[in-house]
C-alpha positions as a Markdown table, in Angstrom:
| # | Residue | x | y | z |
|---|---|---|---|---|
| 1 | Unk | 83.7 | 26.8 | 140.7 |
| 2 | Unk | 86.6 | 29.2 | 141.0 |
| 3 | Unk | 87.8 | 28.1 | 137.5 |
| 4 | Unk | 84.4 | 28.7 | 136.0 |
| 5 | Unk | 84.3 | 32.2 | 137.5 |
| 6 | Unk | 87.8 | 33.0 | 136.2 |
| 7 | Unk | 86.7 | 31.8 | 132.7 |
| 8 | Unk | 83.6 | 34.0 | 132.9 |
| 9 | Unk | 85.7 | 37.1 | 133.8 |
| 10 | Unk | 88.1 | 36.5 | 131.0 |
| 11 | Unk | 85.3 | 36.0 | 128.5 |
| 12 | Unk | 83.6 | 39.3 | 129.6 |
| 13 | Unk | 87.0 | 41.1 | 129.3 |
| 14 | Unk | 87.4 | 39.8 | 125.8 |
| 15 | Unk | 83.9 | 40.9 | 124.8 |
| 16 | Unk | 84.5 | 44.4 | 126.4 |
| 17 | Unk | 87.8 | 44.7 | 124.6 |
| 18 | Unk | 86.2 | 43.8 | 121.3 |
| 19 | Unk | 83.5 | 46.4 | 121.8 |
| 20 | Unk | 86.0 | 49.1 | 122.7 |
| 21 | Unk | 88.1 | 48.2 | 119.7 |
| 22 | Unk | 85.2 | 48.2 | 117.3 |
| 23 | Unk | 83.9 | 51.5 | 118.6 |
| 24 | Unk | 87.4 | 53.1 | 118.3 |
| 25 | Unk | 87.7 | 51.8 | 114.8 |
| 26 | Unk | 84.3 | 53.1 | 113.8 |
| 27 | Unk | 85.0 | 56.5 | 115.3 |
| 28 | Unk | 88.4 | 56.7 | 113.5 |
| 29 | Unk | 86.7 | 55.9 | 110.2 |
| 30 | Unk | 84.0 | 58.5 | 110.9 |
| 31 | Unk | 86.6 | 61.1 | 111.8 |
| 32 | Unk | 88.6 | 60.4 | 108.6 |
| 33 | Unk | 85.4 | 60.5 | 106.5 |
| 34 | Unk | 85.7 | 64.3 | 106.4 |
| 35 | Unk | 87.6 | 67.1 | 104.7 |
| 36 | Unk | 88.9 | 70.4 | 106.1 |
| 37 | Unk | 89.6 | 73.3 | 103.7 |
| 38 | Unk | 90.5 | 77.0 | 104.1 |
| 39 | Unk | 89.1 | 79.7 | 101.7 |
| 40 | Unk | 90.5 | 83.1 | 101.2 |
| 41 | Unk | 88.6 | 86.4 | 100.6 |
| 42 | Unk | 90.5 | 89.5 | 99.5 |
| 43 | Unk | 89.4 | 93.0 | 98.5 |
| 44 | Unk | 91.3 | 96.2 | 97.5 |
| 45 | Unk | 89.7 | 99.4 | 98.6 |
| 46 | Unk | 90.4 | 103.1 | 99.1 |
| 47 | Unk | 90.0 | 104.8 | 102.5 |
| 48 | Unk | 87.0 | 107.2 | 102.7 |
| 49 | Unk | 87.9 | 108.9 | 106.0 |
| 50 | Unk | 91.1 | 110.8 | 107.0 |
| 51 | Unk | 92.2 | 111.9 | 110.4 |
| 52 | Unk | 95.0 | 114.5 | 110.4 |
| 53 | Unk | 96.4 | 116.1 | 113.6 |
| 54 | Unk | 99.2 | 118.5 | 114.5 |
| 55 | Unk | 100.4 | 120.5 | 117.5 |
| 56 | Unk | 101.4 | 124.2 | 117.9 |
| 57 | Unk | 103.0 | 125.9 | 120.9 |
| 58 | Unk | 104.2 | 129.2 | 122.4 |
| 59 | Unk | 106.8 | 130.0 | 125.1 |
| 60 | Unk | 106.8 | 133.2 | 127.1 |
| 61 | Unk | 108.0 | 134.1 | 130.6 |
| 62 | Unk | 104.6 | 135.8 | 131.1 |
| 63 | Unk | 101.7 | 133.3 | 131.3 |
| 64 | Unk | 99.1 | 135.8 | 130.1 |
| 65 | Unk | 101.2 | 136.8 | 127.1 |
| 66 | Unk | 101.8 | 133.1 | 126.2 |
| 67 | Unk | 98.0 | 132.6 | 126.3 |
| 68 | Unk | 97.4 | 135.6 | 124.1 |
| 69 | Unk | 100.0 | 134.5 | 121.5 |
| 70 | Unk | 98.6 | 130.9 | 121.4 |
| 71 | Unk | 95.1 | 132.3 | 121.0 |
| 72 | Unk | 96.3 | 134.3 | 118.0 |
| 73 | Unk | 98.0 | 131.3 | 116.5 |
| 74 | Unk | 94.8 | 129.2 | 117.0 |
| 75 | Unk | 92.6 | 131.8 | 115.2 |
| 76 | Unk | 95.2 | 132.1 | 112.3 |
| 77 | Unk | 95.3 | 128.3 | 111.9 |
| 78 | Unk | 91.5 | 128.1 | 111.8 |
| 79 | Unk | 91.3 | 130.9 | 109.2 |
| 80 | Unk | 94.0 | 129.2 | 107.1 |
| 81 | Unk | 92.2 | 125.8 | 107.1 |
| 82 | Unk | 88.8 | 127.3 | 106.3 |
| 83 | Unk | 90.4 | 129.3 | 103.4 |
| 84 | Unk | 91.6 | 125.9 | 102.1 |
| 85 | Unk | 88.1 | 124.6 | 102.1 |
| 86 | Unk | 88.0 | 122.7 | 105.4 |
| 87 | Unk | 84.6 | 122.8 | 107.2 |
| 88 | Unk | 85.0 | 124.6 | 110.5 |
| 89 | Unk | 82.9 | 121.9 | 112.2 |
| 90 | Unk | 85.5 | 119.3 | 111.5 |
| 91 | Unk | 88.3 | 121.2 | 113.2 |
| 92 | Unk | 88.8 | 120.2 | 116.8 |
| 93 | Unk | 91.2 | 121.9 | 119.2 |
| 94 | Unk | 92.2 | 120.1 | 122.4 |
| 95 | Unk | 92.6 | 121.7 | 125.8 |
| 96 | Unk | 95.8 | 123.7 | 126.4 |
| 97 | Unk | 98.6 | 122.2 | 128.4 |
| 98 | Unk | 101.0 | 124.3 | 130.4 |
| 99 | Unk | 104.5 | 123.4 | 131.3 |
| 100 | Unk | 107.0 | 125.4 | 133.4 |
| 101 | Unk | 110.5 | 125.4 | 131.8 |
| 102 | Unk | 113.8 | 125.7 | 133.6 |
| 103 | Unk | 117.4 | 125.9 | 132.6 |
| 104 | Unk | 119.9 | 123.9 | 134.6 |
| 105 | Unk | 123.1 | 125.6 | 135.8 |
| 106 | Unk | 126.2 | 123.6 | 136.3 |
| 107 | Unk | 129.6 | 124.4 | 137.9 |
| 108 | Unk | 133.0 | 123.9 | 136.3 |
| 109 | Unk | 133.0 | 120.2 | 137.6 |
| 110 | Unk | 129.7 | 119.4 | 135.9 |
| 111 | Unk | 127.6 | 119.4 | 139.0 |
| 112 | Unk | 124.2 | 120.9 | 138.9 |
| 113 | Unk | 124.1 | 123.9 | 141.2 |
| 114 | Unk | 120.8 | 125.6 | 140.4 |
| 115 | Unk | 117.9 | 125.9 | 137.9 |
| 116 | Unk | 116.5 | 129.1 | 136.5 |
| 117 | Unk | 112.9 | 129.6 | 135.3 |
| 118 | Unk | 112.9 | 130.4 | 131.6 |
| 119 | Unk | 109.2 | 130.6 | 130.9 |
| 120 | Unk | 105.9 | 128.9 | 130.3 |
| 121 | Unk | 105.4 | 126.5 | 127.4 |
| 122 | Unk | 101.8 | 126.3 | 126.2 |
| 123 | Unk | 100.8 | 123.5 | 123.8 |
| 124 | Unk | 97.6 | 122.8 | 122.0 |
| 125 | Unk | 96.7 | 120.0 | 119.6 |
| 126 | Unk | 94.5 | 120.2 | 116.5 |
| 127 | Unk | 92.7 | 117.4 | 114.8 |
| 128 | Unk | 90.7 | 117.2 | 111.5 |
| 129 | Unk | 88.4 | 114.3 | 110.7 |
| 130 | Unk | 86.9 | 114.5 | 107.2 |
| 131 | Unk | 85.6 | 112.4 | 104.3 |
| 132 | Unk | 87.4 | 114.8 | 101.9 |
| 133 | Unk | 90.4 | 112.6 | 102.0 |
| 134 | Unk | 92.4 | 114.1 | 99.1 |
| 135 | Unk | 91.8 | 117.7 | 100.2 |
| 136 | Unk | 93.0 | 117.1 | 103.8 |
| 137 | Unk | 95.9 | 115.0 | 102.5 |
| 138 | Unk | 97.1 | 117.9 | 100.3 |
| 139 | Unk | 96.7 | 120.4 | 103.1 |
| 140 | Unk | 98.8 | 118.2 | 105.5 |
| 141 | Unk | 101.6 | 118.6 | 103.0 |
| 142 | Unk | 101.4 | 122.3 | 102.8 |
| 143 | Unk | 101.8 | 123.2 | 106.5 |
| 144 | Unk | 105.1 | 124.9 | 105.8 |
| 145 | Unk | 102.9 | 127.9 | 104.9 |
| 146 | Unk | 101.8 | 128.1 | 108.6 |
| 147 | Unk | 105.4 | 127.8 | 109.8 |
| 148 | Unk | 106.5 | 130.6 | 107.4 |
| 149 | Unk | 103.8 | 132.8 | 108.9 |
| 150 | Unk | 105.5 | 132.5 | 112.3 |
| 151 | Unk | 103.5 | 129.7 | 113.9 |
| 152 | Unk | 105.5 | 126.9 | 115.6 |
| 153 | Unk | 103.4 | 124.1 | 114.1 |
| 154 | Unk | 104.3 | 120.4 | 113.9 |
| 155 | Unk | 102.3 | 118.1 | 111.6 |
| 156 | Unk | 101.7 | 114.4 | 112.2 |
| 157 | Unk | 101.2 | 111.8 | 109.4 |
| 158 | Unk | 97.5 | 111.4 | 108.4 |
| 159 | Unk | 95.7 | 108.3 | 109.3 |
| 160 | Unk | 93.3 | 106.6 | 106.9 |
| 161 | Unk | 90.1 | 104.7 | 107.7 |
| 162 | Unk | 87.2 | 103.0 | 105.9 |
| 163 | Unk | 83.7 | 103.6 | 107.2 |
| 164 | Unk | 82.1 | 100.6 | 105.4 |
| 165 | Unk | 84.2 | 97.8 | 107.0 |
| 166 | Unk | 81.2 | 95.9 | 108.2 |
| 167 | Unk | 79.7 | 95.6 | 104.7 |
| 168 | Unk | 83.2 | 94.8 | 103.3 |
| 169 | Unk | 83.7 | 92.0 | 105.8 |
| 170 | Unk | 80.4 | 90.3 | 105.0 |
| 171 | Unk | 81.3 | 90.4 | 101.3 |
| 172 | Unk | 84.7 | 88.9 | 102.0 |
| 173 | Unk | 83.3 | 86.2 | 104.2 |
| 174 | Unk | 81.0 | 85.1 | 101.4 |
| 175 | Unk | 83.9 | 85.2 | 98.9 |
| 176 | Unk | 86.1 | 83.1 | 101.3 |
| 177 | Unk | 83.3 | 80.6 | 101.9 |
| 178 | Unk | 82.8 | 80.2 | 98.2 |
| 179 | Unk | 86.5 | 79.7 | 97.7 |
| 180 | Unk | 86.7 | 77.0 | 100.4 |
| 181 | Unk | 83.7 | 75.2 | 98.9 |
| 182 | Unk | 85.3 | 75.1 | 95.5 |
| 183 | Unk | 88.5 | 73.7 | 97.0 |
| 184 | Unk | 86.6 | 71.0 | 98.9 |
| 185 | Unk | 84.7 | 69.9 | 95.8 |
| 186 | Unk | 87.9 | 69.8 | 93.8 |
| 187 | Unk | 89.6 | 67.6 | 96.4 |
| 188 | Unk | 86.6 | 65.3 | 96.6 |
| 189 | Unk | 86.4 | 65.0 | 92.9 |
| 190 | Unk | 90.1 | 64.0 | 92.6 |
| 191 | Unk | 89.5 | 61.3 | 95.3 |
| 192 | Unk | 86.3 | 59.9 | 93.7 |
| 193 | Unk | 84.2 | 61.3 | 96.6 |
| 194 | Unk | 81.4 | 63.8 | 97.1 |
| 195 | Unk | 81.2 | 66.7 | 99.5 |
| 196 | Unk | 78.5 | 66.1 | 102.1 |
| 197 | Unk | 77.1 | 68.2 | 104.9 |
| 198 | Unk | 79.0 | 71.1 | 106.4 |
| 199 | Unk | 80.1 | 70.2 | 109.9 |
| 200 | Unk | 82.1 | 73.1 | 111.1 |
| 201 | Unk | 82.7 | 76.7 | 109.9 |
| 202 | Unk | 85.3 | 78.9 | 111.5 |
| 203 | Unk | 86.3 | 82.5 | 110.5 |
| 204 | Unk | 90.0 | 83.2 | 110.5 |
| 205 | Unk | 91.9 | 86.5 | 111.1 |
| 206 | Unk | 90.8 | 89.7 | 109.4 |
| 207 | Unk | 93.8 | 91.7 | 108.1 |
| 208 | Unk | 94.2 | 95.1 | 106.5 |
| 209 | Unk | 97.5 | 96.1 | 105.0 |
| 210 | Unk | 98.8 | 98.6 | 102.5 |
| 211 | Unk | 98.3 | 97.7 | 98.8 |
| 212 | Unk | 101.3 | 96.3 | 97.0 |
| 213 | Unk | 103.4 | 96.4 | 100.1 |
| 214 | Unk | 105.7 | 93.9 | 101.9 |
| 215 | Unk | 103.8 | 94.6 | 105.1 |
| 216 | Unk | 103.7 | 91.5 | 107.3 |
| 217 | Unk | 100.5 | 89.8 | 108.5 |
| 218 | Unk | 99.9 | 89.3 | 112.2 |
| 219 | Unk | 98.4 | 86.3 | 114.0 |
| 220 | Unk | 96.3 | 88.8 | 115.9 |
| 221 | Unk | 95.3 | 90.7 | 112.8 |
| 222 | Unk | 96.9 | 93.8 | 111.1 |
| 223 | Unk | 95.0 | 97.1 | 110.8 |
| 224 | Unk | 97.0 | 99.5 | 108.6 |
| 225 | Unk | 96.1 | 103.2 | 109.1 |
| 226 | Unk | 99.1 | 104.8 | 107.3 |
| 227 | Unk | 98.1 | 104.0 | 103.7 |
| 228 | Unk | 95.2 | 105.4 | 101.8 |
| 229 | Unk | 94.8 | 102.4 | 99.5 |
| 230 | Unk | 94.6 | 99.1 | 101.3 |
| 231 | Unk | 94.0 | 95.4 | 100.9 |
| 232 | Unk | 91.8 | 93.5 | 103.2 |
| 233 | Unk | 91.9 | 89.7 | 103.6 |
| 234 | Unk | 90.0 | 87.1 | 105.6 |
| 235 | Unk | 90.1 | 83.3 | 105.8 |
| 236 | Unk | 87.3 | 80.8 | 106.5 |
| 237 | Unk | 87.9 | 77.2 | 107.5 |
| 238 | Unk | 85.2 | 74.7 | 106.6 |
| 239 | Unk | 84.9 | 71.0 | 107.6 |
| 240 | Unk | 82.7 | 68.9 | 105.3 |
| 241 | Unk | 81.5 | 65.3 | 105.5 |
| 242 | Unk | 82.7 | 63.2 | 102.6 |
| 243 | Unk | 80.3 | 60.7 | 100.9 |
């Protein structure tokens, strides 16, 4: 009786092993009966929005005089920009920051002995956001005219953006999907197969870099703002069944 029971257990184990093996084999064949391809979408474009900013400042021992001088500078800067064709509505001035300045006094051994108040430093930022990219770009290169007029003005590099990124991205996804489909069909053709149903579609990283540059791509996605002319790229990964 015990021998018969052991034989039955062994037989069931053999059957179970056979079922597991056949299922694994079938799943392996099913998994290998597919193809994975990556398509690329790329588009060159020119920025249609510019953001340019700068900062100007005044220093005076009398706070009221410092305010007055800064107010004069602000009005002169505004008049200058408007005379260059900038819409006054696109000129934004920040709040004024005030900093007390001190000169450190040291003894003959290099030890600080005292500090003397030298005045108030008032600083204000200006920013221009405009669709007139070329015009603002040219003005940003001519700020020496403000400096020559006696204004302590520091200009930052313009930043360039594109307001139709959503539409551009959709167009590029379609391009990348088409590219991936062509690749899949070519691979299937060379292996005497046919592309079947789409199983999985995954969008890759969206990148924007300067045109014709050696700028590196990033796994997290690059977003260049320093170049007016840019190149956008996107990848799409497709998994197809193969017949």
